[in-house]
N, C-alpha and C positions, 0 to 999 in steps of 0.2 A: 504493499500500500504507499504510495507515494504521495505528496502535496504538491498541487499544482502552482504555480505563480500567481500573485494577487491579480494580475491583469487578466488572467483566463478563467477566474473563477464565474460561476452561472450568474447571470442577471436575476434581478428579483423578479419573481413569478409575475406579480401584479402591484400596482400601486395601491396604497389605501384610498379609498373612495374620499373625494373632496368635491365642495361646492363649486358649481360652476359659475354661480354668482360671486363666491368667494368673500374673502374679507380683507380689507386693506391692510397690507404689509405691516405689521408692527402694531396693529391694533385689534382688539378683542372685545367682545361684548361684556358689560357690566351686569351683575345680577339683576339690577332692576331692568336694564335693556332686554335681557333674555325674558323677564317676566312680562314685559310688554308684547315681546314677539310671541311669546307663547298664547298670550291673549288673542292677539291678531289672527294666529292661526285657528283659534276657536271661534272667529268672526264675531267677536265682541266690538261693539261700537266704542269710541273714544270716551263718551261718559260712563259706559258700562265698566271699561278698565279703569277709569280713575275711581269709581265706587270699589270696585274689587281689591284695588291696591292702595286705597286711602290716600290718593294724590289728586292733585288739581288737574282739570282736562288740559289746561296750558303746559304742564309738566309731562302730560302724556304726549302732546304733540311734539314737545321738544325731544322726548325719547324717539319718537317716530321718524323724525328729521335725522336724528344720529343713526338710526338703524337703517335708513336708506342709503345714507351716505358710505356706511361701513360695509354693507351687504351689496353695494351696487344696484338696489332696486328703486325703480322709477315710479312704482304705484304699490297699492296695498296689496292687490293681487300678487305683484313680485315678491312682497314680504312673505305671503302665505307660501309661495313656492320656495323661497329660500329657507323658510322654517322647516319645511318637508326636507330639503337637501341636507340641512344639518342634521336632522334624524339619520339619514343615509349615511353621513359622514361619521356618526357616533358609533358605527359597526367597525371595530377595529380589528381587522385580520392580522394574523402572524403572516410573516412574508415568505414561509417555506411551504413547499407543495402540499396540497390536501390530496391524500392517496387512500384510494379504495372504499370510498363511501358513497359512490353514486346510488347505489341501491337504497341506502340509509337515507339519503335525501329525500328520494321518491317516497318512501315508507312514510316519512315524517309529514311529507307534503299531503300525502293522502289522508293521514290522520287528522291535521289541520283542518283541512277541506271537509271532513266528516263532521268533525264535532265543534271545531272551533278552538279546541284546547288540547295540546298534546304534551305529554312528558317525556323526555328522553331520559331513561333510567340506565344504570350501568355501574360497574365497579369503578373505584377510584383509578384515575389515570387511563380509562378507557377512550377518552376524546368527546365526552359530552359536550363541554363549551365549544369546543372547536366546530362540531357538528351544528350546534345551535346558530354560531356566527356565520357559518357558510350558508346555512339556510337563510338567515336574515338577510344575507348580502346578496343571494341570488335567486331566492325562492319565494319571495314575500309578495311579489304580484303588484297589485295596485296598494297594498298596505305600506306605510311608511314604518320602517323597523325603529325600534326603540329598546335598548338593552339596559337592564338594571341588574347589576351584581348584588345579590344578598347573603354572599359568604359569611359577612360578620354582623348580619342583621339581628336584631332582637325581635320579638313577636310585636312589641309595642312600637317600632318604628318601621315596618314593612311598608305600610301606606306612604309615609314621609317619605321613604326612599324613592319609591315610585313616583311621587309627586314632585321631587325636586328634579327627577329626569324629564319632566315636563314643564320645569321652571315656574311650578305653581307655588305660590306664598301662601304660607299657613298663618292664620291670626286668630285671636281668641273668637270663639263663637262661630267660626267658620266650620262646617262639616267637610274636611278635606276629601274624604272619600266620595261624597256627593260632586265635589268640584272636579275631581279626577274623572268621575264618570261622565261629566259633561264635557271635559278635554277631550276624552277618548271617543266621544260620540260625535267630535267636530269633522273628523274625517277617517277613514279606515286605517288601523294601525295593527301591526304585529308587535306584541308586547314580549320581549324575552327576559324572563326571570331566570337569572342563573344561579346555580348553587342554592337551592332552597331547603337542603336537608334539615337544617335546624329548625326552620320556621314553617316546615310543610302545611301544619293545621291552619295556621293563620293565613298562609298564601291561599289555600283553598277556599277559605271564607271571602276573602278580598277577590280573587278572581271569580268566583260565582256572582257577586255583587256587579262586578264590573260588565261581564259578560250580558248579564240581564238588562244593563243600563244603556250599553254601547252595542248595538246589534252588528255594527262593521268590525268590532274587535276580533282579534285572534290571538291566542296566547301560547307560547311556547315555554315549558320551564324544563329545567334540569335538575336531576336529583339522584343521589343513589338508590333511593327507597321512592316508588310512587307516593303521592298523595293520599291516593284512594278516594277521591271524589268521584261520584257516580257519573259525572260530565267529562271527567279526564280520560284520555286514551293515551296508552302507554306504548312506547317505542323502546324495546329493550335493545341495548346497544352492546353487541359482543366484540371482543378484540377483533383485530384484522387477521385475515386467514393466514395461515403460516405454513401451508402444506408445500413447501418446495421453494426451488430458488426464483420461479416465476410469481410466487404468492405476494399479496398487497403488503405484507409485513415485511418482507425481504426487500421489495421495491422501496418501502417508507425507509428503511435503514440506509439503503444505497444512496437515496436521494439525500438524507441528511448528511451523510458522509461526504458526498459529493459537494453539498453547500459549504462543508467545512473546508473544502479545497483538497480532499483526499481521493484519490484515483486508485480503483480497486482492479485487481488482476481477476481473470476468470476463476482461478482457484479461491481467491478472497471472496468471491461472489458465493461460491459454495459455502464457504464459512459465515457469510452473512446469513444464508439462508438457515445453517444450524443455529445461528444466534438467535434469530427471529422466532424459530420453532421454541427454543429452549426458554424464551421469554412470553410464549404463548400468545404471541402477537400483540401484547399489550403497548399501546402507542407510548405511554410515559416511559416504561421502561425501554423502549426502543429508543427514545430521544436520549435517555440517560446513557445508553450504550454507544450511542454516537458521540456524545459528549467524551466518554471515556476513551474512544478511538483516537482522539488527539494525542494521547499519551501512551496507549499500548498497542501493539499490533492486534489485527483481529485474531490471530491465532493464539495470543496471549489471553484476550479477552474470552475467547471461547472456551479456553482451558479453565480459566478462573470462574465462568459462570457454570461449568459443568459441577464445580465444588458448591457455591453459594452465589449469592448476589450482593454481597457486602461491596464489591466494586462499584456498584452502580451509585455514585454519588457525585455531585457538583457543587461548584461554590455558589453559583447563581443559576436561576433567580433564588432568593429566599423565599421561605412559605413553605405551603403544604405540597407544593410539585418539586422540591429541591431534591428529595430521595423518594424512594417507594414508602419507607417507612412513615415519613411525614404525610404522605398521600393517604395510606391507610389508616393511620391514626385518627383521623378525621373522622372515619365511619366507626372504628374500634371503639371509640369514646361515647358514641351513640346506643351502644349494645348494652342490654341488660347484663347482669352477673350470669344467669342461665344461658343467656345466647352465648357469651363469650366462653363458657365451659363447653357447651355443645360445639362450638366451632372448633375449639382446640381438640376435642377428640375426634370430629370429622377430618380436622387436618393431619391427624396421625394415621389415617387410613392410606395405604399405598397406592390406591388407584380410584376409581370412581366408585359411587354407591348409590343404592336406591333407598326409598325411604324405610323399608324393612331393615336393611343393614345399619341404617342411621339410628334406628331403634335399639338394635342389638348392642351397638359400642356406645351408647350413650345411656339413657333411662328411658322406661315405659312412658309415653305420652310426650315423647320428643318430637313426633311428627309435625305438630304445629310451630315448634322452634325452628325445624328444618326450613318450612315454608317461609317463615318470617326472614331466616337467613337469605333466602332467595330473593325476598321483596328488598332487603339491604344491600343486594349484589355482592354478598360475601361468598356467595356460591354461585357457579355458573351451570347451565344444562350440559349434559354430555351424551344425549340422545339416547336410544334404545327403548326397549319395552319390556318390563316398565321403566318408565322415565329414571334416567340415572343423571347423577350430578357430581360435581367435582370443585375443588379448589383450583384456581390458576397457581402454578408452580410458585410464582412470586409471592402471592398470598399466603400459599402453604408454608414457606419459610418464616414468613412473618408471623405467623400463628404458632408454629412450632417453636419458636423463639421464646413464647410467652406460656408454654406448656409444661406441666410437670412431667418429667421422663418416667415416673411411676404411672402415670396415666398412659402416655404413650405406649408402654408396654403391655398395659392391660389391653389397650385398644386392639394391638396387633395381636395378641393371643386370642381375643374374641373373633377377630376376623379369620384368623387361621381356622379355628373350631367350627365357625360358622361354614366357611368353604369346605371344610372335611366333611361336614354333614351333607352339603349340598352334593359334592363330588360323588360321595359314596352311594347316594341315592340314584345319581344321574348314571353312573356306569353300569348299574344293574340292567339297563335297557338298552346301553350303548351299541351293543353287536347287532341288534336287530332294529334299530331306529335309524333310519336315514333321511327322515323327515327335514324339511327346511327349518322346522322350530327347533329340532334338536341341534342341527348345524348352527344357527344362530345362538343357541344357548352355551354350545360348545366354544364358539368364537369369543363369546363374552367371559366364560368361566376360565378359559385356558392360560390368559395372563393373571388373573386374580389368583387361581391355584398357584401358579408359579410364584408370585409374590409371597402367598402365604407358606409355601414350602421353603423358600429361601430364608424367611424369618425363623421358621421352625427348625431348620438345620442348624442355624446360627445360633438359637436358644436352646437347643437339645430337647426340644418339645414331642412327646409322643405322637403328636398327630402328623410328624413328618412322613412315617412310614405309609400310612393311608394315602395321604396327599401325593406321594410319590407313584405310588401304584396305581391310584386313580388317574393321575395326569398323564402316566404312561398309556394307558387304554384310550383316554381321549385324543393323545397324539396320533396313536396308530390309527384311530378309527376315522377322526375327523380331521386330521391335520393339523399342524401347529405353527409356532415362530421360533426362530433360532434361538431366542433369549429363553424359551421354556425348555427346549431340548437341552440346552446349556445347564440350565438349573437341575434337570433331570441327571446329567452325567454327574453334577455336584453331588447329588443324592447317591448316585451309585457308587461313589468313592467314600462316603460316609462311614466310618467304622460302627459308630454307634447305630445308625439306621440298618446297616448289613447284619448287626449281630441279631436283629429281632426280626430279620426278613425270612419269609417261607419260599421254598421254591417257586411257589405260584406267583409270588411278588416279584422275585428274580426275572421269572419268564415275562412277566408284564414290561417291567422296566428293561430288560433286554431287547423284547421286541420293539419296543419304541426308540431305542438307541441304534438298532441295527443299521440305519443307513447314515449314522453320525460318526461312531465310534467303535469299530468291530472287535479291536483289542480289549476295550472295555467290557463288551459282551461276552468275550472268551473267558474274562476272568470272573464275570459273573456265574457262566456256566460251570466253572470249576467248583464255585463255592454252592451252586445249586445240587450238583452230583454229590457233595460231601454231606449234605444235610438231608438229603431226600431219604423218607425213612416208610413210606406206604405207596401203594400203586399211584394215587393221584399226585403225590410230590415226586415221583419217580417219572411220570409222565412229562410232568413240567421240565424236569432237570434233563432229560433226555431230549425233550423238544429244542430247549434253550442250547444244549450242547451240539445237536445237529445244525441249529442255524448258525451258531459260531463258525463249526467246521465248514460248512458250506462256503460262507463269504470268506473265510481264510483259505480255501482252496485245498483243503485236506478232505478230499472227496469220500475216501474209503471210510475215514472216521465218522463223517457225516451220514453216509449211508448205513452205517453200524447202529448210531444213535438213534436215528429215524425209524429205523426197523424195529427196535425196542418200543420207541414212543407210539408207533402205528399198533403195535400188539397190545398195548396197555390202552389205547384210546379205543379199539374195537371192544375190549373187556369191560371198559366203563361206558360203553355206548355213547361215546362223547362225539358228535358228527363234527362240531366246530374243530376240535383238536386233531381230528382224523384229516380234516381238509387241510389244515394248517401243515400238517405232516407231509402231504401231497406236494403242498407249495413249496416247503423247503427242500424236498427231494427234487423237483424240478430244477431249483436253483443249483443244487449240488451236482446234478449230472449234465446240465447244459454246460458248465465249466468255462473257463475264459477263452477256449478255443472252439466253443461251440460244436464239439466233436460228435455229440448226440442230441441235436437239436430236436429231432422228431420224439425222443423219449421225454425230453423235457416238457414239450409241450403236451404231451398225453398226460404227464404229471400234473400239469397246470390245468388242465381240462378236468381231470379227477378232483382236483382242488375246488376248482368253479362249481362243479355238482354237489360236492359236499358242502360247500358254505351256502348253496342254495337251499339245501335240505335243513341247513342251521338257521335259515333266515337272515343271514347277513349279505346283503346285496352290496354293500360297500366292498368287502372282500371278494365278491363274485367279480367285480369290476375289476378289482386289482389283480386277481388271477388271470383275467381276460388280456389286461394290459401286459403280464409277464408273457402270455402267449404271443401278443403282437410284437413285443420288443425281441423275443427270440426270434420268431419268423422274419423280422427287419433285419436284425444282424447277421442271421445265418442266409438270408437270401431264399429261405424256404417258405413256399406259399405266400409269394407277396401280395397277391391279390386278396387272400384270406386276411393277412396282415392289417392291409387298408381297411378292412371291413372291420375288424376286431378293435382296431384303433378308433373308428368312427363310432361304434358302440359305446367304448369307454368315454369319449368325448360327450356324447349326447347324455350319457348317465350324469357325468360329472356336472354338466351344466343344469340338469334337472333338479339336481341336489344340492347345488351350489358349493360343490367340493373344490377347492382350489388346487389342492395337491394331486388329486385324480385327474383334474382337467390338465395340469402341467405334465403327467405321465403321458396321457393320451397325445398331447401335442408335440411332445419330444419324439415320439414314435412317427408321428406324422410328419415332422420335419426330417427325420431320417429316411422315410420313404419319398419325401420330395411331394407330398400332396399340396396341390395349390391352394392358396387362399387360408392357410392357417393362420388363425387371428394373431398368435403369439411367436415373434421371431426367436430366433436361436439366442441372439444377445439378451432378449428380455427373459427367456427361460433360464438363464443363468443367474440373473438377479431373482427370479421367483424362486428358485430352489434354493438359494443362499438364504433368502428371507425365511423360508420354511423349515432351514436347518437340515435340508437332505442333502448331505455331503456327496453321496454316491452319484446321485442325478445331476448335481452340480458338476461333477467330474465328467458324467458323460456329455452333458450339454458343451462344456468346454472342449473336449474330443471333437465334437461334431463341428464345432465353431472353428477349431484349427484345422480340420479336414478340408473346411470350405476356404479357410484364409488365403492371403497372398503369402508365397515362400518365405518372404521376409518376416512376416508376422507369425508364422505357423509354430516356431520353435518357442516362442514367448508364451503363446496360449497352452502349448502341450506343457512347459515347465510349471506353468499356473496349475494345470490340471493334476499335474503329479504331486504338487504341494497339498492339494485337497485330497488326493487319494492316500498320499502319506499319513495325513492327519486322522483319516478315518481307517487306518490299517487294510485298505481295500486292495488286497493282493491281485484281484482278477484285472482291476483297471490299472494297477501299476505295471502289470505285464504289457498290456495293450499299448500304454503311453511310452515306455520304455522302447518298445519294437519301432513305433512311430518316430521316437526322436532319433533313433539310430538310421531310418531312412532318410531323416530330414538333415541329418549331419554328412551324408554322402554325397 
């Protein structure tokens, strides 16, 4: 990141609005002149102005003459126009670019047009004031905008502050609210009341009266908490989208860096995207990050933000927007003790939560508190059904700094036990439930169970083992993410967990890790064989040992273990295990050289029919994928391979199973089926994200086969790195063979 010379910095985006009639240089209006001008705007006659301001008509005439000279107005009509232009000029916009809020402007306009009163609500630092000012500047229509700041107002001076914005003078015996209503009725106005958090009820009463008395009036308020009046319409302002380098949050950060004379490289733009995402797209946090970038490189800033947000500070401006803490203090101080305590406990949760989980980790009856915290913009929606919520990352750190460590541990324990119960109930039907609802629930639960398992492993909690076993079944059945697979690998190396694991537990964990770390699966198999002491546990142990041996290219060992597992599965009448044994035997006999592809396909076919008897449609599709893959790699039955891959793709799309769809599209790419929706480069990224190291390797090999000669060796070396990390001997041999050819 480099700094450009001062003479090449960006020009100001637009100038602040100014009156075309203007004010004579060096001259400004006195308070009494402003009051007279406000009265003229309300179409009062000179005697009416004199009576209202307790001055003589001659004095009024003197002030009008001065106003005409200062404002360059030749008539009373021109003075009315000048008054309107002064309102326009009162909308003071920041000089930096306004990014990513076009849809919000439209939404606010629709609410104002619908009811005449809208509130922009959202967390501190989300940009409520900026949106309101931009709306006043460009979307007010025929209404003259008037902005009134109420951040430091008290309930008894709200009306007086609004009146001062209209240059209305209050005197003894005067109903200032009535006078204000008359002033607002003189012409259409857009009244912007900014930061009404601390005076919300009073603002609600005043706005209600003014809207009744001034039909042409529209009101826009900003607050962290909606006022709650029946006539109010609320626009909940979310942080900027931060989902990638082209997202609005990244665009804003890059613009702020550019405005400071900092030029970013393409690599730094990627870092900017990571920083914007880490900051949850919160505009104030992005402004602070841009200020810090004057002193730190983006790489340094990104590294520090991964740890905490203490770096986000600046000397100016003073006040509640100097740091995130000062911004959040503003709302924290308005919360009750119960709201603060509930928020602290919710902040201890590792991820999102619904109302049920919130009640579990707080106290009975906390549901209402959660809804109030949403109203206070301390929580934000996270989608899902039932509705889920979360704290912004920056808000979470703020809250955790105010939390008792004992409470944090208690929350994490309750979270782990809660998801251990949910997961155990879910996996009972996982093998036979491929519904969209089950897939959605798995997608939600997988990262939550992952987080719970990480905590349980670190804390030595007994729920670690059931969490690991259930996470493994969910990963194998519905797909996963690489972070969850890594956590499962941590569990597979945890001595405390392994000491209480059964052979069935080890089989479940090993199955899920078979495409991530075969060496680790081999170690689990050795342990399972050592502890198996009945038919059921021996079935699990020999199944796992056969699986590990098949992937480690120990074909004879694999066939031997799987023969024992087959006998036990038949004796126990376990259709699913019998099908799984056939599938593993197919992997063993196909071998890296595909010497007996026909026998492998026959085993996969037997597995497919066995899974069908067991009611497991997902594994039916996975066995069919293995048939298609074997046929594609061996050149055996290419037309049938295309048909099998198409069936797999159709099933995966119907059930929203991303992992199985990636499998099918990998085979289609191998077969050069036209119009495959996912390219080979994209498949590499998909499999990496899913934690499927074996298929990441296969995709890289395919990518290398199609690459230019100069790039082929680089891709093959990358593929070899993945194969080595997974202990994938079959692909290691294939890659080394290709590397030898490339070197000649």
